[in-house]
N, C-alpha and C positions, 0 to 999 in steps of 0.2 A: 598397174603402174609399178608396184613394188617388185614384180617379177622381172621388169626390164632392167633394173639396176643390177649390174654384175656384182657378185660377191668378191671381196678383196681377200686375196690369199694372205693369211696372217704372217707368213714368213716374209712375203714381199712388203707388207706393211712395216714389219720390224726392221728389215734390212734397207729399205729404200725411203719410204715415206717419212718415218720418224727421223732419220738422219738429215733429210732435206729440210724438214720442219725446224729441227734444232739449228741447222746452219743459218737459215734465213731469219729465225727468231733472234739469234745472236747478232747477226748483222744489224737488225733493227734496234735492239736494245743498246748495243755498244755505240752505234751511230748517234742515237738519242742521248746517250750518256756523254759522248764527246761534245755534242752541242750544249748539253746542260752545263758542263764545266765552263765552256766559253761564256755562256750567259751569266753564270755566277761571277766569273772574273770581271764581267762588264757591269755588274750590279743590277741586273734585270731580275728583280725580286718576284715579279708576277709569273714570268715565263718558266724560270728554272724549276720551281716546285711541281708544275704541271708535267714538265718533261720527266722529272724524277719519278713521278707516279707511274707514267706510261712505261718508263725504262724498267722499273722493278717489277711491274706486272708482267711484262713480256719475259723478263729473266726467270720469274717463278715458273711460267709455263714451260720454258726451255729446260730448266733444271729438273722439273718434275718428270719430264720424259727421260732424262738421264737416269734418274733413280728407279724408274719403272722398267728400264731396259739396261741393267747393269752388265749383262753378259754380252752386249754388243759393242765391240771396240770401235766400230765405225762411228758410233755416237760421240765418242771422245774426240775423234778426229774432226767431226763436223762441228763440235762445240768450239774447239781451238781455232779451226779455220774460220768459223763465223766471227769469232772475237777479233782475229787479225784483220779480216776483211772489213769489219765494222769500223775499226780505227781508221783505216784508209778512206772508207766512204765518208766518214764523219769529217775528216780533214778536207776532203774534196768539196763537200757541201759548204763548209765554213769559208773556204777560199772563194767559192762562187758568191756567197752572200756578202762577204767583205764588209761586215758590220763594224761600226765603231770608228774610233779615231786612232791615228798613229802620229808619233813625233818622229820626224826625220831630221837627223843632224848630219850636216855635210861639212867636212874639213878639207879645204883645198889650199894649195900653195900657188896655184895659178891665178890669173886674173879671173874673178868669178862674175864679172859684170854681165856677161851674156846670160849666164844661168839665173842670176838674180832678176834681170829684166824679164826673162821668159816667165819665171814663176809669178812675178807680180802682174805681168800682162795677162797671164792665164787665170788670175783671180786668187792665187794662193797668198795667205798671209806669211810674210817673210821677216825674220829678224836677223840682222847681220852684225857680227862682232869682229873686230880686228884681233888677230892672234899671232903669236910668235912660236914657231916650231923649231925642230932641230935643224931644218934646212932654210930657215929664214921666215919672213913674215907671211901671213896667210889670212884666210877668212874662215869664220865659223858661221854657218848658215843654219838657222832653226826654222822649222815650219811644222805646224800641226795641221794634218790633212785628213780627209776621209779615206779610209782604207781602200775604198773602191777606186780612188785616184792614185794609189801608191805606184802602180805600174807606169803611169804617165810621168810621175816625178822621177822615178828611177831611169826611165828612158831619156829624160832631159839631162840628168846627171851624166849618163854615158855619152850623150851627144855633145855637151858643152865642156865638161870636165871629166873625161874618161878615167883619169888617174886619181880622182878625188876619193878620199875615204868617207864613207857614210855609214851611219847606223840607224836602226829603226826600232822604236819601242812602242808598245801598246799604251794608249791613254785611256784611263777608265772614265774620266770626266773632264770636261773643259767648260768653263763658265761662258767664255766668249771666243770668237774666232772669225777669221776671214776665209771663206771657201769659195771656189769657183762656181759660177752659175752656168749650167749647161745650156748652151744656145746652139741653134743650127749653124753650120758653116764649117770652116777648116778646123781640124783638130788642134789642140794647144801646141803640139810639137811643131806643126807647120807654122804656127804663129811665131814660135821660138826661132825657127830657121830664118824667118823674115827679119826678125830683130837682129840676129847675128849678122846677116848679110848687109844690113843697113848701117852697121857701125864701122 
């Protein structure tokens, strides 16, 4: 059996396999590091240390290959490219997971009744304040939402008050809140359009 396994050319190992290993190792450890920072920011004390251990373990393996092959400049490129790619992959994964809560603040000078009715009908908790801006009276709308519902709320703002100013902030912890219950049927935006047409 041993004779069947082909011998690996040392030069090919040094020029191809090692840089590829470093590249993917860096993607893994930087992706994990990006996620770890996000978990730390959200106060997830049990998950962050585990990710930190895995992250530094992979990094040690990658950097050890750099020091063992200092004469190969391809390794440096692979190390840097893996770092850059890992940041991008980490952000993509975080967007897909959409963990935690967000505070969305909407400032509008138009009548915001349709937007408010839509948000409440969709199950979001909404707080509305009267405001006075440069161009006259308006409304300030606050809502703490799950980040996975952020795109739905942004779509509603563009639908009902396209010129409204809004900002989004991460929420580390919220004691209580009102959040939509996912049920089969029309999407919340469809429900919002029905509300608007009925008014």
